mmCIF entry with sequence, helices, sheets and N, C-alpha, C, O atoms, coordinates in Angstrom:
data_MODEL
# 
_entry.id   MODEL 
# 
_entity.id                         1 
_entity.type                       polymer 
_entity.pdbx_number_of_molecules   1 
# 
_entity_poly.entity_id                      1 
_entity_poly.type                           'polypeptide(L)' 
_entity_poly.nstd_linkage                   no 
_entity_poly.nstd_monomer                   no 
_entity_poly.pdbx_seq_one_letter_code       MTHLPLYEVDVPITNTAGLRGVHVFTGHADSRSAAVRIAHEVYQAAHAAQ 
_entity_poly.pdbx_seq_one_letter_code_can   MTHLPLYEVDVPITNTAGLRGVHVFTGHADSRSAAVRIAHEVYQAAHAAQ 
_entity_poly.pdbx_strand_id                 A 
# 
loop_
_entity_poly_seq.entity_id 
_entity_poly_seq.num 
_entity_poly_seq.mon_id 
_entity_poly_seq.hetero 
1 1  MET n 
1 2  THR n 
1 3  HIS n 
1 4  LEU n 
1 5  PRO n 
1 6  LEU n 
1 7  TYR n 
1 8  GLU n 
1 9  VAL n 
1 10 ASP n 
1 11 VAL n 
1 12 PRO n 
1 13 ILE n 
1 14 THR n 
1 15 ASN n 
1 16 THR n 
1 17 ALA n 
1 18 GLY n 
1 19 LEU n 
1 20 ARG n 
1 21 GLY n 
1 22 VAL n 
1 23 HIS n 
1 24 VAL n 
1 25 PHE n 
1 26 THR n 
1 27 GLY n 
1 28 HIS n 
1 29 ALA n 
1 30 ASP n 
1 31 SER n 
1 32 ARG n 
1 33 SER n 
1 34 ALA n 
1 35 ALA n 
1 36 VAL n 
1 37 ARG n 
1 38 ILE n 
1 39 ALA n 
1 40 HIS n 
1 41 GLU n 
1 42 VAL n 
1 43 TYR n 
1 44 GLN n 
1 45 ALA n 
1 46 ALA n 
1 47 HIS n 
1 48 ALA n 
1 49 ALA n 
1 50 GLN n 
# 
_struct_asym.id          A 
_struct_asym.entity_id   1 
# 
_struct_conf.conf_type_id            HELX_P 
_struct_conf.id                      HELX_P1 
_struct_conf.pdbx_PDB_helix_id       AA1 
_struct_conf.beg_label_comp_id       ARG 
_struct_conf.beg_label_asym_id       A 
_struct_conf.beg_label_seq_id        32 
_struct_conf.pdbx_beg_PDB_ins_code   ? 
_struct_conf.end_label_comp_id       ALA 
_struct_conf.end_label_asym_id       A 
_struct_conf.end_label_seq_id        49 
_struct_conf.pdbx_end_PDB_ins_code   ? 
_struct_conf.beg_auth_comp_id        ARG 
_struct_conf.beg_auth_asym_id        A 
_struct_conf.beg_auth_seq_id         32 
_struct_conf.end_auth_comp_id        ALA 
_struct_conf.end_auth_asym_id        A 
_struct_conf.end_auth_seq_id         49 
_struct_conf.pdbx_PDB_helix_class    1 
_struct_conf.details                 ? 
_struct_conf.pdbx_PDB_helix_length   18 
# 
_struct_conf_type.id          HELX_P 
_struct_conf_type.criteria    ? 
_struct_conf_type.reference   ? 
# 
_struct_sheet.id               AA1 
_struct_sheet.type             ? 
_struct_sheet.number_strands   2 
_struct_sheet.details          ? 
# 
_struct_sheet_order.sheet_id     AA1 
_struct_sheet_order.range_id_1   1 
_struct_sheet_order.range_id_2   2 
_struct_sheet_order.offset       ? 
_struct_sheet_order.sense        anti-parallel 
# 
loop_
_struct_sheet_range.sheet_id 
_struct_sheet_range.id 
_struct_sheet_range.beg_label_comp_id 
_struct_sheet_range.beg_label_asym_id 
_struct_sheet_range.beg_label_seq_id 
_struct_sheet_range.pdbx_beg_PDB_ins_code 
_struct_sheet_range.end_label_comp_id 
_struct_sheet_range.end_label_asym_id 
_struct_sheet_range.end_label_seq_id 
_struct_sheet_range.pdbx_end_PDB_ins_code 
_struct_sheet_range.beg_auth_comp_id 
_struct_sheet_range.beg_auth_asym_id 
_struct_sheet_range.beg_auth_seq_id 
_struct_sheet_range.end_auth_comp_id 
_struct_sheet_range.end_auth_asym_id 
_struct_sheet_range.end_auth_seq_id 
AA1 1 LEU A 6  ? THR A 14 ? LEU A 6  THR A 14 
AA1 2 ARG A 20 ? HIS A 28 ? ARG A 20 HIS A 28 
# 
loop_
_atom_site.group_PDB 
_atom_site.id 
_atom_site.type_symbol 
_atom_site.label_atom_id 
_atom_site.label_alt_id 
_atom_site.label_comp_id 
_atom_site.label_asym_id 
_atom_site.label_entity_id 
_atom_site.label_seq_id 
_atom_site.pdbx_PDB_ins_code 
_atom_site.Cartn_x 
_atom_site.Cartn_y 
_atom_site.Cartn_z 
_atom_site.occupancy 
_atom_site.B_iso_or_equiv 
_atom_site.pdbx_formal_charge 
_atom_site.auth_seq_id 
_atom_site.auth_comp_id 
_atom_site.auth_asym_id 
_atom_site.auth_atom_id 
_atom_site.pdbx_PDB_model_num 
ATOM 1   N N  . MET A 1 1  ? -3.521 35.880 9.117   1.00 0.00 ? 1  MET A N  1 
ATOM 2   C CA . MET A 1 1  ? -2.766 34.938 8.320   1.00 0.00 ? 1  MET A CA 1 
ATOM 3   C C  . MET A 1 1  ? -3.739 34.052 7.542   1.00 0.00 ? 1  MET A C  1 
ATOM 4   O O  . MET A 1 1  ? -4.683 33.511 8.118   1.00 0.00 ? 1  MET A O  1 
ATOM 5   N N  . THR A 1 2  ? -3.514 33.904 6.245   1.00 0.00 ? 2  THR A N  1 
ATOM 6   C CA . THR A 1 2  ? -4.357 33.070 5.405   1.00 0.00 ? 2  THR A CA 1 
ATOM 7   C C  . THR A 1 2  ? -3.867 31.630 5.447   1.00 0.00 ? 2  THR A C  1 
ATOM 8   O O  . THR A 1 2  ? -2.673 31.369 5.303   1.00 0.00 ? 2  THR A O  1 
ATOM 9   N N  . HIS A 1 3  ? -4.786 30.704 5.643   1.00 0.00 ? 3  HIS A N  1 
ATOM 10  C CA . HIS A 1 3  ? -4.432 29.288 5.657   1.00 0.00 ? 3  HIS A CA 1 
ATOM 11  C C  . HIS A 1 3  ? -4.746 28.696 4.288   1.00 0.00 ? 3  HIS A C  1 
ATOM 12  O O  . HIS A 1 3  ? -5.895 28.715 3.847   1.00 0.00 ? 3  HIS A O  1 
ATOM 13  N N  . LEU A 1 4  ? -3.732 28.175 3.625   1.00 0.00 ? 4  LEU A N  1 
ATOM 14  C CA . LEU A 1 4  ? -3.903 27.554 2.326   1.00 0.00 ? 4  LEU A CA 1 
ATOM 15  C C  . LEU A 1 4  ? -4.132 26.062 2.491   1.00 0.00 ? 4  LEU A C  1 
ATOM 16  O O  . LEU A 1 4  ? -3.658 25.463 3.456   1.00 0.00 ? 4  LEU A O  1 
ATOM 17  N N  . PRO A 1 5  ? -4.862 25.452 1.546   1.00 0.00 ? 5  PRO A N  1 
ATOM 18  C CA . PRO A 1 5  ? -5.060 24.000 1.613   1.00 0.00 ? 5  PRO A CA 1 
ATOM 19  C C  . PRO A 1 5  ? -3.733 23.261 1.463   1.00 0.00 ? 5  PRO A C  1 
ATOM 20  O O  . PRO A 1 5  ? -2.813 23.750 0.807   1.00 0.00 ? 5  PRO A O  1 
ATOM 21  N N  . LEU A 1 6  ? -3.644 22.108 2.060   1.00 0.00 ? 6  LEU A N  1 
ATOM 22  C CA . LEU A 1 6  ? -2.461 21.262 1.955   1.00 0.00 ? 6  LEU A CA 1 
ATOM 23  C C  . LEU A 1 6  ? -2.702 20.262 0.832   1.00 0.00 ? 6  LEU A C  1 
ATOM 24  O O  . LEU A 1 6  ? -3.698 19.539 0.841   1.00 0.00 ? 6  LEU A O  1 
ATOM 25  N N  . TYR A 1 7  ? -1.784 20.224 -0.139  1.00 0.00 ? 7  TYR A N  1 
ATOM 26  C CA . TYR A 1 7  ? -1.902 19.317 -1.273  1.00 0.00 ? 7  TYR A CA 1 
ATOM 27  C C  . TYR A 1 7  ? -0.803 18.281 -1.237  1.00 0.00 ? 7  TYR A C  1 
ATOM 28  O O  . TYR A 1 7  ? 0.255  18.496 -0.645  1.00 0.00 ? 7  TYR A O  1 
ATOM 29  N N  . GLU A 1 8  ? -1.063 17.147 -1.880  1.00 0.00 ? 8  GLU A N  1 
ATOM 30  C CA . GLU A 1 8  ? -0.086 16.079 -2.027  1.00 0.00 ? 8  GLU A CA 1 
ATOM 31  C C  . GLU A 1 8  ? -0.026 15.744 -3.514  1.00 0.00 ? 8  GLU A C  1 
ATOM 32  O O  . GLU A 1 8  ? -1.054 15.472 -4.134  1.00 0.00 ? 8  GLU A O  1 
ATOM 33  N N  . VAL A 1 9  ? 1.179  15.765 -4.086  1.00 0.00 ? 9  VAL A N  1 
ATOM 34  C CA . VAL A 1 9  ? 1.370  15.443 -5.499  1.00 0.00 ? 9  VAL A CA 1 
ATOM 35  C C  . VAL A 1 9  ? 2.291  14.233 -5.565  1.00 0.00 ? 9  VAL A C  1 
ATOM 36  O O  . VAL A 1 9  ? 3.427  14.290 -5.094  1.00 0.00 ? 9  VAL A O  1 
ATOM 37  N N  . ASP A 1 10 ? 1.806  13.135 -6.150  1.00 0.00 ? 10 ASP A N  1 
ATOM 38  C CA . ASP A 1 10 ? 2.596  11.916 -6.305  1.00 0.00 ? 10 ASP A CA 1 
ATOM 39  C C  . ASP A 1 10 ? 3.302  11.959 -7.657  1.00 0.00 ? 10 ASP A C  1 
ATOM 40  O O  . ASP A 1 10 ? 2.664  12.125 -8.697  1.00 0.00 ? 10 ASP A O  1 
ATOM 41  N N  . VAL A 1 11 ? 4.622  11.807 -7.632  1.00 0.00 ? 11 VAL A N  1 
ATOM 42  C CA . VAL A 1 11 ? 5.424  11.877 -8.850  1.00 0.00 ? 11 VAL A CA 1 
ATOM 43  C C  . VAL A 1 11 ? 6.135  10.546 -9.049  1.00 0.00 ? 11 VAL A C  1 
ATOM 44  O O  . VAL A 1 11 ? 6.946  10.156 -8.209  1.00 0.00 ? 11 VAL A O  1 
ATOM 45  N N  . PRO A 1 12 ? 5.847  9.828  -10.156 1.00 0.00 ? 12 PRO A N  1 
ATOM 46  C CA . PRO A 1 12 ? 6.543  8.566  -10.413 1.00 0.00 ? 12 PRO A CA 1 
ATOM 47  C C  . PRO A 1 12 ? 8.030  8.820  -10.654 1.00 0.00 ? 12 PRO A C  1 
ATOM 48  O O  . PRO A 1 12 ? 8.397  9.776  -11.336 1.00 0.00 ? 12 PRO A O  1 
ATOM 49  N N  . ILE A 1 13 ? 8.890  7.957  -10.089 1.00 0.00 ? 13 ILE A N  1 
ATOM 50  C CA . ILE A 1 13 ? 10.334 8.130  -10.251 1.00 0.00 ? 13 ILE A CA 1 
ATOM 51  C C  . ILE A 1 13 ? 10.976 6.790  -10.594 1.00 0.00 ? 13 ILE A C  1 
ATOM 52  O O  . ILE A 1 13 ? 10.456 5.726  -10.257 1.00 0.00 ? 13 ILE A O  1 
ATOM 53  N N  . THR A 1 14 ? 12.122 6.870  -11.274 1.00 0.00 ? 14 THR A N  1 
ATOM 54  C CA . THR A 1 14 ? 12.958 5.708  -11.563 1.00 0.00 ? 14 THR A CA 1 
ATOM 55  C C  . THR A 1 14 ? 14.394 6.126  -11.300 1.00 0.00 ? 14 THR A C  1 
ATOM 56  O O  . THR A 1 14 ? 14.829 7.172  -11.783 1.00 0.00 ? 14 THR A O  1 
ATOM 57  N N  . ASN A 1 15 ? 15.137 5.331  -10.545 1.00 0.00 ? 15 ASN A N  1 
ATOM 58  C CA . ASN A 1 15 ? 16.531 5.701  -10.281 1.00 0.00 ? 15 ASN A CA 1 
ATOM 59  C C  . ASN A 1 15 ? 17.440 5.043  -11.310 1.00 0.00 ? 15 ASN A C  1 
ATOM 60  O O  . ASN A 1 15 ? 16.972 4.303  -12.176 1.00 0.00 ? 15 ASN A O  1 
ATOM 61  N N  . THR A 1 16 ? 18.729 5.310  -11.217 1.00 0.00 ? 16 THR A N  1 
ATOM 62  C CA . THR A 1 16 ? 19.689 4.810  -12.205 1.00 0.00 ? 16 THR A CA 1 
ATOM 63  C C  . THR A 1 16 ? 19.825 3.293  -12.176 1.00 0.00 ? 16 THR A C  1 
ATOM 64  O O  . THR A 1 16 ? 20.303 2.705  -13.146 1.00 0.00 ? 16 THR A O  1 
ATOM 65  N N  . ALA A 1 17 ? 19.414 2.644  -11.083 1.00 0.00 ? 17 ALA A N  1 
ATOM 66  C CA . ALA A 1 17 ? 19.464 1.188  -10.993 1.00 0.00 ? 17 ALA A CA 1 
ATOM 67  C C  . ALA A 1 17 ? 18.191 0.544  -11.556 1.00 0.00 ? 17 ALA A C  1 
ATOM 68  O O  . ALA A 1 17 ? 18.059 -0.680 -11.556 1.00 0.00 ? 17 ALA A O  1 
ATOM 69  N N  . GLY A 1 18 ? 17.255 1.375  -12.036 1.00 0.00 ? 18 GLY A N  1 
ATOM 70  C CA . GLY A 1 18 ? 16.025 0.863  -12.610 1.00 0.00 ? 18 GLY A CA 1 
ATOM 71  C C  . GLY A 1 18 ? 14.905 0.638  -11.617 1.00 0.00 ? 18 GLY A C  1 
ATOM 72  O O  . GLY A 1 18 ? 13.839 0.143  -11.984 1.00 0.00 ? 18 GLY A O  1 
ATOM 73  N N  . LEU A 1 19 ? 15.133 0.999  -10.354 1.00 0.00 ? 19 LEU A N  1 
ATOM 74  C CA . LEU A 1 19 ? 14.077 0.858  -9.345  1.00 0.00 ? 19 LEU A CA 1 
ATOM 75  C C  . LEU A 1 19 ? 13.032 1.947  -9.563  1.00 0.00 ? 19 LEU A C  1 
ATOM 76  O O  . LEU A 1 19 ? 13.365 3.089  -9.879  1.00 0.00 ? 19 LEU A O  1 
ATOM 77  N N  . ARG A 1 20 ? 11.785 1.583  -9.391  1.00 0.00 ? 20 ARG A N  1 
ATOM 78  C CA . ARG A 1 20 ? 10.697 2.537  -9.608  1.00 0.00 ? 20 ARG A CA 1 
ATOM 79  C C  . ARG A 1 20 ? 9.925  2.757  -8.326  1.00 0.00 ? 20 ARG A C  1 
ATOM 80  O O  . ARG A 1 20 ? 9.889  1.891  -7.452  1.00 0.00 ? 20 ARG A O  1 
ATOM 81  N N  . GLY A 1 21 ? 9.319  3.900  -8.220  1.00 0.00 ? 21 GLY A N  1 
ATOM 82  C CA . GLY A 1 21 ? 8.520  4.210  -7.054  1.00 0.00 ? 21 GLY A CA 1 
ATOM 83  C C  . GLY A 1 21 ? 7.788  5.516  -7.258  1.00 0.00 ? 21 GLY A C  1 
ATOM 84  O O  . GLY A 1 21 ? 7.631  5.988  -8.384  1.00 0.00 ? 21 GLY A O  1 
ATOM 85  N N  . VAL A 1 22 ? 7.347  6.088  -6.175  1.00 0.00 ? 22 VAL A N  1 
ATOM 86  C CA . VAL A 1 22 ? 6.631  7.361  -6.210  1.00 0.00 ? 22 VAL A CA 1 
ATOM 87  C C  . VAL A 1 22 ? 7.226  8.261  -5.156  1.00 0.00 ? 22 VAL A C  1 
ATOM 88  O O  . VAL A 1 22 ? 7.374  7.866  -4.000  1.00 0.00 ? 22 VAL A O  1 
ATOM 89  N N  . HIS A 1 23 ? 7.566  9.469  -5.552  1.00 0.00 ? 23 HIS A N  1 
ATOM 90  C CA . HIS A 1 23 ? 8.006  10.468 -4.584  1.00 0.00 ? 23 HIS A CA 1 
ATOM 91  C C  . HIS A 1 23 ? 6.816  11.365 -4.325  1.00 0.00 ? 23 HIS A C  1 
ATOM 92  O O  . HIS A 1 23 ? 6.135  11.788 -5.259  1.00 0.00 ? 23 HIS A O  1 
ATOM 93  N N  . VAL A 1 24 ? 6.565  11.651 -3.082  1.00 0.00 ? 24 VAL A N  1 
ATOM 94  C CA . VAL A 1 24 ? 5.401  12.445 -2.714  1.00 0.00 ? 24 VAL A CA 1 
ATOM 95  C C  . VAL A 1 24 ? 5.842  13.834 -2.270  1.00 0.00 ? 24 VAL A C  1 
ATOM 96  O O  . VAL A 1 24 ? 6.625  13.982 -1.332  1.00 0.00 ? 24 VAL A O  1 
ATOM 97  N N  . PHE A 1 25 ? 5.330  14.842 -2.957  1.00 0.00 ? 25 PHE A N  1 
ATOM 98  C CA . PHE A 1 25 ? 5.559  16.233 -2.563  1.00 0.00 ? 25 PHE A CA 1 
ATOM 99  C C  . PHE A 1 25 ? 4.312  16.700 -1.831  1.00 0.00 ? 25 PHE A C  1 
ATOM 100 O O  . PHE A 1 25 ? 3.196  16.517 -2.319  1.00 0.00 ? 25 PHE A O  1 
ATOM 101 N N  . THR A 1 26 ? 4.494  17.300 -0.670  1.00 0.00 ? 26 THR A N  1 
ATOM 102 C CA . THR A 1 26 ? 3.358  17.862 0.056   1.00 0.00 ? 26 THR A CA 1 
ATOM 103 C C  . THR A 1 26 ? 3.660  19.312 0.376   1.00 0.00 ? 26 THR A C  1 
ATOM 104 O O  . THR A 1 26 ? 4.814  19.692 0.571   1.00 0.00 ? 26 THR A O  1 
ATOM 105 N N  . GLY A 1 27 ? 2.627  20.102 0.429   1.00 0.00 ? 27 GLY A N  1 
ATOM 106 C CA . GLY A 1 27 ? 2.814  21.497 0.781   1.00 0.00 ? 27 GLY A CA 1 
ATOM 107 C C  . GLY A 1 27 ? 1.527  22.277 0.604   1.00 0.00 ? 27 GLY A C  1 
ATOM 108 O O  . GLY A 1 27 ? 0.517  21.757 0.128   1.00 0.00 ? 27 GLY A O  1 
ATOM 109 N N  . HIS A 1 28 ? 1.589  23.512 0.991   1.00 0.00 ? 28 HIS A N  1 
ATOM 110 C CA . HIS A 1 28 ? 0.437  24.394 0.881   1.00 0.00 ? 28 HIS A CA 1 
ATOM 111 C C  . HIS A 1 28 ? 0.452  25.065 -0.484  1.00 0.00 ? 28 HIS A C  1 
ATOM 112 O O  . HIS A 1 28 ? 1.503  25.474 -0.977  1.00 0.00 ? 28 HIS A O  1 
ATOM 113 N N  . ALA A 1 29 ? -0.709 25.170 -1.076  1.00 0.00 ? 29 ALA A N  1 
ATOM 114 C CA . ALA A 1 29 ? -0.854 25.849 -2.360  1.00 0.00 ? 29 ALA A CA 1 
ATOM 115 C C  . ALA A 1 29 ? -2.258 26.420 -2.444  1.00 0.00 ? 29 ALA A C  1 
ATOM 116 O O  . ALA A 1 29 ? -3.176 25.948 -1.774  1.00 0.00 ? 29 ALA A O  1 
ATOM 117 N N  . ASP A 1 30 ? -2.414 27.443 -3.275  1.00 0.00 ? 30 ASP A N  1 
ATOM 118 C CA . ASP A 1 30 ? -3.731 28.074 -3.372  1.00 0.00 ? 30 ASP A CA 1 
ATOM 119 C C  . ASP A 1 30 ? -4.657 27.381 -4.366  1.00 0.00 ? 30 ASP A C  1 
ATOM 120 O O  . ASP A 1 30 ? -5.836 27.724 -4.454  1.00 0.00 ? 30 ASP A O  1 
ATOM 121 N N  . SER A 1 31 ? -4.127 26.394 -5.127  1.00 0.00 ? 31 SER A N  1 
ATOM 122 C CA . SER A 1 31 ? -4.956 25.628 -6.052  1.00 0.00 ? 31 SER A CA 1 
ATOM 123 C C  . SER A 1 31 ? -4.249 24.331 -6.422  1.00 0.00 ? 31 SER A C  1 
ATOM 124 O O  . SER A 1 31 ? -3.059 24.163 -6.152  1.00 0.00 ? 31 SER A O  1 
ATOM 125 N N  . ARG A 1 32 ? -4.988 23.418 -7.040  1.00 0.00 ? 32 ARG A N  1 
ATOM 126 C CA . ARG A 1 32 ? -4.374 22.168 -7.481  1.00 0.00 ? 32 ARG A CA 1 
ATOM 127 C C  . ARG A 1 32 ? -3.315 22.421 -8.539  1.00 0.00 ? 32 ARG A C  1 
ATOM 128 O O  . ARG A 1 32 ? -2.249 21.806 -8.516  1.00 0.00 ? 32 ARG A O  1 
ATOM 129 N N  . SER A 1 33 ? -3.605 23.327 -9.467  1.00 0.00 ? 33 SER A N  1 
ATOM 130 C CA . SER A 1 33 ? -2.624 23.609 -10.524 1.00 0.00 ? 33 SER A CA 1 
ATOM 131 C C  . SER A 1 33 ? -1.363 24.228 -9.938  1.00 0.00 ? 33 SER A C  1 
ATOM 132 O O  . SER A 1 33 ? -0.265 23.957 -10.425 1.00 0.00 ? 33 SER A O  1 
ATOM 133 N N  . ALA A 1 34 ? -1.494 25.042 -8.919  1.00 0.00 ? 34 ALA A N  1 
ATOM 134 C CA . ALA A 1 34 ? -0.315 25.617 -8.260  1.00 0.00 ? 34 ALA A CA 1 
ATOM 135 C C  . ALA A 1 34 ? 0.476  24.525 -7.553  1.00 0.00 ? 34 ALA A C  1 
ATOM 136 O O  . ALA A 1 34 ? 1.706  24.561 -7.553  1.00 0.00 ? 34 ALA A O  1 
ATOM 137 N N  . ALA A 1 35 ? -0.208 23.558 -6.953  1.00 0.00 ? 35 ALA A N  1 
ATOM 138 C CA . ALA A 1 35 ? 0.486  22.458 -6.275  1.00 0.00 ? 35 ALA A CA 1 
ATOM 139 C C  . ALA A 1 35 ? 1.298  21.642 -7.269  1.00 0.00 ? 35 ALA A C  1 
ATOM 140 O O  . ALA A 1 35 ? 2.439  21.279 -6.983  1.00 0.00 ? 35 ALA A O  1 
ATOM 141 N N  . VAL A 1 36 ? 0.725  21.347 -8.434  1.00 0.00 ? 36 VAL A N  1 
ATOM 142 C CA . VAL A 1 36 ? 1.450  20.589 -9.459  1.00 0.00 ? 36 VAL A CA 1 
ATOM 143 C C  . VAL A 1 36 ? 2.626  21.403 -9.980  1.00 0.00 ? 36 VAL A C  1 
ATOM 144 O O  . VAL A 1 36 ? 3.712  20.859 -10.178 1.00 0.00 ? 36 VAL A O  1 
ATOM 145 N N  . ARG A 1 37 ? 2.426  22.699 -10.204 1.00 0.00 ? 37 ARG A N  1 
ATOM 146 C CA . ARG A 1 37 ? 3.508  23.569 -10.689 1.00 0.00 ? 37 ARG A CA 1 
ATOM 147 C C  . ARG A 1 37 ? 4.656  23.596 -9.684  1.00 0.00 ? 37 ARG A C  1 
ATOM 148 O O  . ARG A 1 37 ? 5.819  23.504 -10.076 1.00 0.00 ? 37 ARG A O  1 
ATOM 149 N N  . ILE A 1 38 ? 4.348  23.718 -8.409  1.00 0.00 ? 38 ILE A N  1 
ATOM 150 C CA . ILE A 1 38 ? 5.378  23.760 -7.369  1.00 0.00 ? 38 ILE A CA 1 
ATOM 151 C C  . ILE A 1 38 ? 6.121  22.425 -7.317  1.00 0.00 ? 38 ILE A C  1 
ATOM 152 O O  . ILE A 1 38 ? 7.345  22.402 -7.181  1.00 0.00 ? 38 ILE A O  1 
ATOM 153 N N  . ALA A 1 39 ? 5.387  21.312 -7.424  1.00 0.00 ? 39 ALA A N  1 
ATOM 154 C CA . ALA A 1 39 ? 6.030  20.001 -7.419  1.00 0.00 ? 39 ALA A CA 1 
ATOM 155 C C  . ALA A 1 39 ? 6.995  19.868 -8.588  1.00 0.00 ? 39 ALA A C  1 
ATOM 156 O O  . ALA A 1 39 ? 8.095  19.338 -8.427  1.00 0.00 ? 39 ALA A O  1 
ATOM 157 N N  . HIS A 1 40 ? 6.593  20.346 -9.763  1.00 0.00 ? 40 HIS A N  1 
ATOM 158 C CA . HIS A 1 40 ? 7.482  20.303 -10.935 1.00 0.00 ? 40 HIS A CA 1 
ATOM 159 C C  . HIS A 1 40 ? 8.731  21.153 -10.701 1.00 0.00 ? 40 HIS A C  1 
ATOM 160 O O  . HIS A 1 40 ? 9.841  20.745 -11.043 1.00 0.00 ? 40 HIS A O  1 
ATOM 161 N N  . GLU A 1 41 ? 8.540  22.324 -10.123 1.00 0.00 ? 41 GLU A N  1 
ATOM 162 C CA . GLU A 1 41 ? 9.690  23.207 -9.856  1.00 0.00 ? 41 GLU A CA 1 
ATOM 163 C C  . GLU A 1 41 ? 10.669 22.548 -8.887  1.00 0.00 ? 41 GLU A C  1 
ATOM 164 O O  . GLU A 1 41 ? 11.881 22.620 -9.089  1.00 0.00 ? 41 GLU A O  1 
ATOM 165 N N  . VAL A 1 42 ? 10.156 21.907 -7.837  1.00 0.00 ? 42 VAL A N  1 
ATOM 166 C CA . VAL A 1 42 ? 11.014 21.236 -6.858  1.00 0.00 ? 42 VAL A CA 1 
ATOM 167 C C  . VAL A 1 42 ? 11.742 20.068 -7.515  1.00 0.00 ? 42 VAL A C  1 
ATOM 168 O O  . VAL A 1 42 ? 12.937 19.873 -7.290  1.00 0.00 ? 42 VAL A O  1 
ATOM 169 N N  . TYR A 1 43 ? 11.027 19.291 -8.326  1.00 0.00 ? 43 TYR A N  1 
ATOM 170 C CA . TYR A 1 43 ? 11.651 18.158 -9.019  1.00 0.00 ? 43 TYR A CA 1 
ATOM 171 C C  . TYR A 1 43 ? 12.762 18.656 -9.941  1.00 0.00 ? 43 TYR A C  1 
ATOM 172 O O  . TYR A 1 43 ? 13.862 18.103 -9.934  1.00 0.00 ? 43 TYR A O  1 
ATOM 173 N N  . GLN A 1 44 ? 12.491 19.689 -10.729 1.00 0.00 ? 44 GLN A N  1 
ATOM 174 C CA . GLN A 1 44 ? 13.496 20.215 -11.650 1.00 0.00 ? 44 GLN A CA 1 
ATOM 175 C C  . GLN A 1 44 ? 14.717 20.751 -10.910 1.00 0.00 ? 44 GLN A C  1 
ATOM 176 O O  . GLN A 1 44 ? 15.844 20.564 -11.369 1.00 0.00 ? 44 GLN A O  1 
ATOM 177 N N  . ALA A 1 45 ? 14.512 21.409 -9.779  1.00 0.00 ? 45 ALA A N  1 
ATOM 178 C CA . ALA A 1 45 ? 15.630 21.918 -8.987  1.00 0.00 ? 45 ALA A CA 1 
ATOM 179 C C  . ALA A 1 45 ? 16.464 20.765 -8.427  1.00 0.00 ? 45 ALA A C  1 
ATOM 180 O O  . ALA A 1 45 ? 17.693 20.835 -8.425  1.00 0.00 ? 45 ALA A O  1 
ATOM 181 N N  . ALA A 1 46 ? 15.808 19.711 -7.955  1.00 0.00 ? 46 ALA A N  1 
ATOM 182 C CA . ALA A 1 46 ? 16.525 18.553 -7.434  1.00 0.00 ? 46 ALA A CA 1 
ATOM 183 C C  . ALA A 1 46 ? 17.296 17.844 -8.545  1.00 0.00 ? 46 ALA A C  1 
ATOM 184 O O  . ALA A 1 46 ? 18.432 17.417 -8.339  1.00 0.00 ? 46 ALA A O  1 
ATOM 185 N N  . HIS A 1 47 ? 16.688 17.718 -9.713  1.00 0.00 ? 47 HIS A N  1 
ATOM 186 C CA . HIS A 1 47 ? 17.350 17.076 -10.845 1.00 0.00 ? 47 HIS A CA 1 
ATOM 187 C C  . HIS A 1 47 ? 18.561 17.891 -11.292 1.00 0.00 ? 47 HIS A C  1 
ATOM 188 O O  . HIS A 1 47 ? 19.598 17.315 -11.620 1.00 0.00 ? 47 HIS A O  1 
ATOM 189 N N  . ALA A 1 48 ? 18.451 19.199 -11.312 1.00 0.00 ? 48 ALA A N  1 
ATOM 190 C CA . ALA A 1 48 ? 19.555 20.073 -11.715 1.00 0.00 ? 48 ALA A CA 1 
ATOM 191 C C  . ALA A 1 48 ? 20.698 20.028 -10.701 1.00 0.00 ? 48 ALA A C  1 
ATOM 192 O O  . ALA A 1 48 ? 21.858 20.229 -11.063 1.00 0.00 ? 48 ALA A O  1 
ATOM 193 N N  . ALA A 1 49 ? 20.375 19.766 -9.435  1.00 0.00 ? 49 ALA A N  1 
ATOM 194 C CA . ALA A 1 49 ? 21.399 19.748 -8.380  1.00 0.00 ? 49 ALA A CA 1 
ATOM 195 C C  . ALA A 1 49 ? 22.200 18.454 -8.356  1.00 0.00 ? 49 ALA A C  1 
ATOM 196 O O  . ALA A 1 49 ? 23.214 18.378 -7.662  1.00 0.00 ? 49 ALA A O  1 
ATOM 197 N N  . GLN A 1 50 ? 21.771 17.430 -9.098  1.00 0.00 ? 50 GLN A N  1 
ATOM 198 C CA . GLN A 1 50 ? 22.467 16.151 -9.083  1.00 0.00 ? 50 GLN A CA 1 
ATOM 199 C C  . GLN A 1 50 ? 23.854 16.267 -9.643  1.00 0.00 ? 50 GLN A C  1 
ATOM 200 O O  . GLN A 1 50 ? 24.580 15.275 -9.704  1.00 0.00 ? 50 GLN A O  1 
# 
């Protein structure tokens, strides 16, 4: 089994009430660019599910 590095991607967020913060996505990825791509995909899926 191959062990991939664990990455953390901080994504700035603002809710409908105007509150701001950072949502943190963590997970295994084979590169930094893959970690950012995966974080974007998860964010887009969550936004579409609203």
